[in-house]
Structures are given as structure tokens and as C-alpha cells.
N, C-alpha and C positions, 0 to 999 in steps of 0.2 A: 900407950893408946889401947892396947888389948885389955889392960885392966879397966880402963874407962868404959870400954864396950861391954865388958862382962858385968860392969856395974849398972849398965843401962840396957835392960832387955828390950825396951821399945825400939831403941835405935838399931839394935841387932836384928830384930825382926824386919825392920824396914829395909836394911841392906840386903838381907836374904831374899826378900820379895823382889827387889830391883834386879838382883842377879838372875833369879828364875825368869823374870820377865824378859831380860835381854837374851837369855838362851832360847826361849820360845819364839821370840820375835825375829831372831836372826834369819831363819829360813823363810819366814813370811816376807821379810824385806827383800830377800833374794828373788822370790816369786814375783813380787810387785815390780822389782826392777826389770825382770825379764819381760813381764807383761807390758811395762812402759816402753821398753825397747821395741817389742813387737808392734805396739800401737804406733810408735814413732816411725818404725819401718813401714807399716801398712798404710799410714795416713796418705802418703803420696799416691799409693796404688788406688785407694778408695776415691781420692780426689780425681785421679785420672779417669776412673770408670764413670764417675758422675759427669765429668766433662764430655766423655764420649757419648753418654746418653743424651746430654743436652744437644751435642752436635747432631746426633741422629734425629732428635725430635725437631730440630730447627732446619733440617735438610729441605731445600727448596722443592716445591711440587714440580712434577714433570708435566709435560703437555698431555701425556696419556692420562695421568691421574686427574688433571683438571677437566679434560674432556669427559671422562667417566662421571665425575661429580656433576658436571653441567647437564649431561644426558639424563642422569637420575633425577635431578631437580626438575628438568623440563618434563620428564615423564610424570612426575608427581603433579605438576601444574596442569598438564593436559588431562590427567585423571580427574582432578578437582573440577576443572571447567566442564568436562563431559558430564560429571555427576550433577553439577548445578544446572546445566542445561536440561538434563533429564528431569530434574525436579520441576522446572518451569513447564515442561511438556506434560508432566503428570497433572499439574494444576489446570491444564486445559480440560481435563475430565470434568472439573467443576464448571468450566465455561460451557461445555456441551450440555451438561445437565440443566443449567439455568436457561440456556437458549431454548432447548426442547420443551422445558416446562412452560416457559413464558409464551411460546407460540402454540401451545396446545391447551386443552380445556382443564379446568381445575379438578374435575373428577378423575383425571388420569395422572396427576402430578406424582403421587407416590410410585406409580408404575414406572414413570420416566426415571425417577431417582434410582429405583431398584435396578433398572436395566443398565444405567451408567455405572453403578457400583459393581454389578456382577460381571459386566463384560471386561472390566479391568481385572477383577479378581480371577475370573476363569482364564482370561488371557495371559495373566502373569504366569500362572502355573503351566498352561499348555505351551506357551512360548519357551519357557525354560526347559521343559521336558523334551519337546520335539521341534517346535517351530524354529528355534535358533539354529539347530542342526540342519534342518531342511534349507534354511536361507543362507547360512554362512559356512556350513561344513564343506569338506572336500567334495567336489561335485562329480556326478556321473554324466553330466551334460544336460540333465533335466532339473536336478535339485541336489542339495547337499546330502551326504551319506554318513557324516561323522558329527561329533560334538553334541550328541543327544545327552540329556541330563547334564547340561553344561556345567563344567567345573573350570573356573578360570586358572586354577593351579595345575591342571592336568597336563600330561605330556603333549597331547594333541593341541590344547590351547596355547601352550608355551611355544610350540612350533610356529603358530600363526603370529603370536606376539609374546615376547619374553617378559613383558611387564605384567605381573599378576594383577596388580591394582587396576590397571587400565582394562584388562580383560573383564573384570567385574563391572567396571564403569560402562564398557561397551554393551554388555548384556542388559543392564538396566536402561540404557539409552534406547536400545532397539526394542525393548519390551514396551516402553511407553508409546513408541511409534506404532507397534502392532495393535495396541489397545485403541489408538486413534482410528485406525482403519475399521475396526470392528464397531466402534460406537457411532460412526457415520450412518450405519445401516439402521440403527434403532429409530432415528428421526423420521425416516421415510415411511416406516411401517408403524408409526405411533398410533395409539388409541384403539387398536383392534387386534393386536397380536397376542397369542397365548404366551404367558411368561415362560412356561417350560419349553415351548418351541423356540423362543428367543434365546434361551440358554443353549439349546442345541445348535442353532445356526451360528451363534457367536463362537462357540467351541470349534466348529468346522471351518469358519472363516479364518481364525487364527491358526488352526492346525494345518490347513491345506491352501486356501485361496491366497492369502497374503504372503506367506513365506516362500511359496514356490515361485510366484511371479517376482518377488523380491530377490530371489537367488539369480534370476535372469539378468537383473539390472545392477545389483549391489553385492553379489557374492564375493567379488574381488576385494571388498573392503576388509575381508578377514581371511578365511582359508580357501574360499571357493573362487568362482569366476563364471559369469553367465554369458549366454550367447548374445543377448542384446548389449551387454557391457562390452563384449568383444567387437561388436559392430561400431562402437563409438557412440552409443545412445547416451544422452546426458539428461540426468534428472537429479540434481544435487541433493535436494532435501525431500523429494517425494510428491511433486504435483501429480504424477501418474502412479508411482509405486504405492503411495499411501492414499492420497485423496481420490484419484480416479478409480482405483481398485475398490475403495469403499463406496464411492458413488455409483459405480456400475453394479456392484452387489446390491445396493439399495434399490436401484432401478428394477432389477430382477425380482426382488422381494415385493416392491410396490405393485408390480404387474400381477404376480401370482396371488397376492392376498386380496387385491381389489380395493376399491375406494371405501371410505367410511360411509356409514348410513347417513343419508341426507346431503351428501356432498354434491351430487348431481341429480337434477330433477328428471322426471320421466321424459320430458321433451328435450333433454340434453343440455339444459342450462346449468351453469355453475352457481352453486349456492355457497357463498363464503361461510366458513366456520371459524369464528374469531378465536384467537388465542386469549388467554385469560389475564396475562400480565406482561405487557410490553416493557415496563421498567426492569423486570426480572430478566427478560431476554436481552435487554441492552447491557445489563451488568455482565451477563454471560459473554457477550461479544467483546467487551473491554477485557475480560479475563482471557479470552482466546487471543486477542491482539497481544497482550502481555506474554502469554505462553509462546506465541510465535517467535519471540526473541530468543527462546531456547530452541525452538523447532528448527529454524533456519540457521542462525549463527552457530548454534550448538552442533550442527552437522559437520562443522570443521573438525570436531573432536580434538582441537589443538588451538593454542593461543598464539603460536609463532606467526610473525608477520602482521598481526593485527587484522587479518581478513575478516574476522568475525564482526568487527566494528563496521566495516564497509557493508557487509551483508545485512546488518541491522538497519542501515540507512536505506538500502534498496527495498527491504521488506516493508519498512514504514511508509516510504513514498508510494508504493503500490497500493497498500491498504487505504491510505488517505485518498488517493486518486479514484479507487474503486468506489468508496463511499460517496464521493462527489458526483461521479458519473451516474451511478444508480439513482441517486436522489434526483438528478436533473431529468433523466429519462422517465422515471416514475411520475415526476411532477407534470411533465408534458402529457403523459398517457392518462393519468388519473386526476389531473387538475388540482392536485394537492401535493405538497412535499411529504412523501410517504416514509414514515419512520422505519418500518420493517425493511423496506427495500434499501434504505440508506445503510442500515445495519448489515443487511445481506451483502451489499456492495463492498463493505469493508472486508468481510470474510472472503468474498470472491477475489478481491485484490490480493489478499494474503495467500490464498490457494494458488492463484495464477503465478505469483512471483517465486513460489517455492522451488520450482525446477531450475530457474536460471539466476537465482539471487546472487550467486557467487561471481558470475561473469557478465551480467547485464549492467550497462551504465545506468546511473541514476535517472537520466532522461527517459531511457527506454523502459526502465522499471516503472516509472510513472505511467507511461503509455500502456504498458501491459496491464496495469491496474485499471486504467480508464476503460480499456476494451472489456476487461472482465466484468466491470460494473454494469456496462451496457448488456453484455451477454446474459448475466444472471437474471435481469428483468425479463428479457424476451424468452429465455429458456423456461422460467417459471410459468409464464403465460402459455407457452407452447405445450408443456406437459399437462397443464390444466385442461387445455382444449382437447387433448387426445385422451382425457379421463384417466391419467395416471395421478392418483392422489398422493401427494408428497407433502404432508402437513408442515414440514420445516424446511423445505427446499433443498434437501441434502443432495439430490441428484444434480440439480443445477449448480449449486455452489461448489460441490466437490468433484462430481463427475465431469460436467461440461467445462467448468473453469480450470479444473486440473488438466484436462486435455489441451485447452487453449494455452495455458502457461507452458506446457511441454513443447507445443508447436512453435511458440514465440521464440524459443531459443534459435530455431532454424531461420527466423526472420531477422533478428537484430541483437543477438547475444554475442559479446566478445568479438572475436575475429572470425567466427564460424557462420554468422548470419548472412543472409543474402544482402541485406542493406548495410552491413558493416564489413564488407570486404570478402566474405566467404561465398562459395557457390551454393548450389542447391542440394549438395550431397547431405549436409547436416539436416536440412529440413526433411528430406526423404527418410533418413534414419529415424528422426523424431516421429514421423508419421507411422513408420513401422512399429515403433515402440508403443505409440498410442493405440494403434489397431490391435496389437498383441495384448495389451492390457485390457482393452474392452472385450476381446474374444475370450480371454481366459477368465476374467472376473465375472462377466455377465453370464457366460456359458456355464461355468462351474457352479455359480450361485443359483442359477435357474434350476439346475438339476437338484441341488440341495433343497431349495424351497419346495419344489414339486414333490420330492420324496417326503418331506415333512408334512406337506398338505395331505398326502394320500396315506399317511401312516398314523402319526399321533395327532394330526390336525395342526393347522397354522393359525387359524382365526378363532376368536372367541364367539360364542353364540350371540345372536342379535340382541337378546334381552340383556346380556351382560355388557355388551358394548354400549347400550343405551344407559344403563345404570352407571357405568364407569368402571374402569379396570381396578381402580383403587379398592373399592369395596368388594368387588366380585373376585379379584385375584389375590388381594392382600388383606382384606378384612378391615380396612381403615381408610380414613380420608386424610388428605394433607391439610385441610382447612376445616373450620367449623361447618357442620353439615348444612346449616341454613345458607351459607355462601355457595357451597357446592351445588345445592339443589337448584339454584338459578340456572346453572349451565346444563342440567340434565336434558338430554334430547336435542341440544343444539345451542342456539344463540341465547345468551343471558338477556334478561329483561333490560330494556333501555339501551341495548347495544346498537350502534349505527351500522350494523353489518351489511345492510343492503345498499349503502351509499357507495358510489363509484370510488370515492377517495380511500375507502378502507378495504377494497377488494384485494389489493395487494398485501396490505398489512396483515390480514387475517388468514391468508392462504399461502403466503410465500415466505414464511419465516425461515431463518437459517437453520 
């Protein structure tokens, strides 16, 4: 065999190669075997670890964890609802702008738009910087002293509410409320106020007038607590806190600035000054009505229990009843169904129900609106007779009807009203709150307007008022000049302004 191998070199080489391969492969096979044994030994351990992880992942939730998850979800939902409500209230700025434009003359439309734009812009900054802290910060008995330059993630804010998102939502919601109080004033002083003076008093109303009174009534909603709140004063969404405060400030401004040129004759008669666009005003009222579904139901700042839906119903019923009663009364008084008074009546009903919308029954909500609709007609006529020129009826709609709605709680709201099982205590408390609101808002605003009058001036010169504030204050017209020129100096040509049926429409817009 050896001789055969020697005679076959190729075979010999092949056998040598196989031998070398076996020698080299032997230790590798040993390592592979050891690795295989280790893998075999480790497989059960890995499987056991995986099973333990699965068991841990599939561990049933505890009551505590479920509660925490539910609370977090509820907080997110409440934050979303509060923001959506704030957006609806913001849309009310458009409503106010359209109402004021429609019930005033074409030559002042740009000025109206500018004022509604700037009171929200100025108000947003001022309320964030100072107003929120005065209203909702830790109180010294008179106003808040913390939470200036509000930061929803700050330690002070988290002490009041641990939900950062809701803190920001609460700020934007309260900001749009503050802007509403400020914009009410512009309507009562329309068509004769200096723009720079308007900016000044809007700044001061949101800086001082609104937040300090608000702290007395609503401070406990966040970090503060006010003396009226402590007495048990009830004003759920602001019939007094927002609307009456704005209305009484408007009254002070209208008194100080005086009536428009041509409004009253030398012998004391009232000369109607028609608004230029009733459809525009009507659109504004419908926008405000929609916005009120954020204003009142949104004041729950929560969706739990569905109370916001109930509040939407009472709000709507009061508005509808107010429109009907104002229409009926004006029809009787002026012999025609007056469009502007019907629109005014809807707003009067909305303002009136704002205080008690959460606890008033649907029936009494409608009654509250009915009374508000009657009041707004007689109030507008009364202020005209005493020569307080309020072109858009702001004092009557917001001041008077806001006070009425606040007092109505003591008459028939929930179980605290006299007619619904309660005694007179709540009505007395409500009356104290209304009186405090009038004293603070009217008194402080009167000082502000007098200071402005005797420093930078409050009213434009007569020639500028006659030409219109659009061209003299802003250098432009809202409409083609030939249309505006018809209204220069008073009544447009062809207007039935002297007929009894239009006396309400042209002088008592919302």
C-alpha cells in the first residue's frame, strides 16, 4: 500500500491535507461543543427571564394607578374645554365690534374697529403682567399680591393648581373676560373720544378697576379669596363682575365726556342719530349669542357632571325671552316692532342670566330674561331723558341688566331665593355685591376719566367729531367716501330718523 501511495503523489497530498484539517478542527469542535452546552444550559434561564418580563408587563393595574390615569385624563379634558370656551369668548370681540359699528355712523367705523382691536391687545398684555395677580393672587384682603407676570409652571401657580396645562387655560379664559369688561366702555363713549385717551382708560380699567373687584368675588377660584366671596355672594359667570363693572365704568365715561354734537337740541329735545347698518349690528348680536355659550357654560372650567349643558339651556332661554319682551315693549311704546330693541333685548337676557345660570331653573331663567328685556327698553329711554348719551346702550344692557341678573339670584335661584325656599339673606348679600360693584367701578372710573379730561384731554375737537373719527384720528374711511359723506353732520339723506318708530332703533343699540 505504501508503494502505491508513493506512486500516487496526488493521493498522498490529499491524505496529508485531511490530517492537517482534523488536527486544526479538533479544538474548534471542542469550543463549539462547549458553546452549545452553555447555550443549552442558558436557554431555560433566558426563557425564564422573558416569562418574568411578560408577567411583570401583564400585571393588573392597581386602583391607585387607575385613579391617577383617570385624574390626568380628566384634567386634560377640562383644560381642552376651558380653552375652547375661551376661544368662543374671544369671538365675542368680533360681535362687540360689529354691534358698535352698526349702531354708530359710517364715518366712525374704523375708529370702532381699532378700539375693539386694541382693548383686547392692550388688555391681554396688562392682564398677564399685573391684572391676573391682582385678581387671583394670594390676597392681602383687598387684592392679590402674587402671580404677577403669570407663569403656569411656576411654583406659586402649581401651589394653586398642580396641572400646568390647566393653569395656562385658566389664564387665557380669564384674559378674554377682562377684555370683555373693557370693550363695554367703548360703546358708550363712541364717536367723540380721543383714541389715545381710549387706550389710556382701557389700560387702567384692566389694570385696576376690573381685577380688584374681581378679586373680591372670584379670588378663591385660584390662589386668593375675596370678602364678597366670603359673604356668600354669588355671580357664577359675571353679571356684576364683568358686565356691571363695564357698564358702570361706561356710565362714568359717558357723563364726563358729554353727549355727541346734535344729540340734544337747545330746548332739551332728543334728536335721534341713526346707526348706519342694522344688519351689521344684528350679525354682531348673533355672534355674541354664540360666544355666550363659551362665556357661561365655559365658566364651569370642567366637563364633569354635564352641568355646562344645563347652563347652555338656561342661557339660551333667557336670551330668547329677553328678545321677545323687548320687542313687545318697544312695539307698544313706538307703535312698531323695533329691530334694535329686539336685538338689545337678547343681549339683556344674556347679561341677566350670567350670574345665576348654573342654579336657576329653566322657567326662572326665562323669567329673568323677560324682565331684562323690559328693563333695557325703559333704561335706554331713561338715560336719554337725563341726557346721558350712550350710542349703543352699553350702560343699560350691561350695567342695569347685569345688576338685575345678580339680584334675581336672591329672588328665585336654586334653594337660596326667596321664592324658591330660601330666606332674604341671599338677596341682601346680592344687593351688597351690586352696590359694591357700582361704588367701586363708577367711582374709580369717574376719577380716571376726570384725570384724562384735565390732562391729555378726553374728547376730540368739535370739527373732528363732525368730520368723523375715521379720517381725523386714523386717516382713512371704512367705506367709499361718497357713502360716508352722507352721514357727515348727522342723519343720512333719506333716513326716517325723526319718525317715532325709529327713535329706539337709532339711539339705543346694544
